C-alpha angles and dihedrals in degrees: 000000000000120000122212136187112203107202133201097357127159096240112208109196140138096354098315139088116210134165114243152109132278125202118207120198132163092359095303140089105265101176141006119192143140088257131008125189119193141176131212135035101344124137112227120213118196104218097174111154091011130111118233112207135167109263114267117256112213110204095190126045136138111213093172100224126162111037103000100062093135083076101039145319136214093256097051097042095043087053090052089048092054091051087053095052095258108133098172133033141183113215131209129242101231095107129118107296098023115237098258099138136053089240092056090046092054090046088062091049088055091053089050092050091050101043116013120104089190128062112266148199131176131213123233110241127230133213135167091270113031100080094129091055092045093054092049085069087073086078089061099047092131092045106045128057097222152291119288123214122188102209089178140038117329139147125280115350097327093113110101113191104138105116093215093052091047091051092051092050095046091043096046108036117098091186130080110281114218116197138197100209120204122127106239096202091055092048090055092046093050093046093050092049093050094048090058090067100025114034094183111054127200138196094272088063092062096088090047092055093041096037135163093277091055091057099039096051093050095044090048090052092050092049092050090053092047092051092048093054099025088240123172100247129186115183113207130221103000106201108172140071090224094061092058091077086068094063132070136208094192095101131055113257093250089058098048119107092187119048137171138216130208123198129223095241092056088051092050114031129053135190088270088071094066087081092067104022102033113171092003088081096037105126141144119279090033127244102250144194119316095256088067092054090050092050092048090055090051091048091049095050094046093047100247084119110054110192141021119224137162107228084215103204114168126196129174120269089246091054089054093049095061121104113286095260091057102031111113118247120237144069132232104237115140095100094052107030097094092043089052091053090048087056087061089049089057090049092051095245094121135004125250088240092055092050090053090047094052099040100038119008098040094046091052091048095044094052095032092236113188118245098339140099098051137071097242133141109263094023124118110274098244097152138156130201114210124193130193104244131121116267122189119198111232140159088261096060101034107110099186113117088232089061100221141087134191085230096058107140093018121123126218125199096223132046136195108254103176136006124197121194115191089343093307119122098231098164133028128166094335097317124110129210104201100180093109128049128212126261135247109261117245127207134209102221119149 
């Protein structure tokens, strides 16, 4: 394997930024020091005026393979992730067919092994009638990121709302349970009430139908179940101020049994943006009024919200151009999520150290990922070099299979210069070296 010596970098790690060198050998970080001198066949990289960070770990993406590859596939979206500084991802089970069996789960791991440039893990899916298959995942608790429950609208039979089934999953799963929390009965009620006065709905109605109550009631239900069974619960994409009262910052992350994720689009867009972006920012849970965005930022900075993710969910341009009622929900984000957060670093909204904590360290801690997420000697060398230079999103540099981004035309102050995955320089200044694939994530659960 290639060996690299990264020289003179601004190393951002575990709450500090220091200038120093990092030596990579055999896919791992061999040494970190203020100055390292080596002999032999080692490639030196001058990282002066660049930040060296652990690669981001995105705990929620939808890469659409198998069955929905007209939207995306694991190869294309993992490539986009790498270009965005995301070196590991955890992918969702709402593919075609949904991942309801251990065989289908392993099929996805095989696709990842064959095609993904980033490290990968895949969630086990849940339905009203696959409990036996779900509980078999307990045998793979060091090999699978978690179990995913859609406690709100989803495609096919992924919605799980039967209380008895939910109790059996929460009571029986030994893995982390990740939930999409929106109360389905309230969504239907809100939609029916709105249609009485407004027969033709539009994108700006989305946060009215999927309002704060919809999210709070479902999140509250999930937390009550987790407390009843002492389950390890991780609630995805928190989008409301009201939900924040459900989460604490009184324990260290490693000691929390209930954790929460916030996504970049809920930290950036508000309901005011439907006027210009319409269905392009239609997603579930909905982007809501500005006071929610403000509260999410507060909850992120005070550690009520534990990790930042993207919920990367690509759809074709044509699927987004349909009338609101039929337009598909979700945004392609994995290539630009880290760059968006660095924009907020530049604006003084958040520190570089806090971004690294929430997009790398905290994800590794939350999921108990083995030997990743930090710049530590002995850890896998999943590293990203960031340089301060303007980067404008355009059709020419969008790598998503769907070919569009809600940030098209936007400029960011930082760009991803180089991405290493397991010590291999996969991406450098817009050029990929695809000779080595990523690895299956491993976990350290007892």
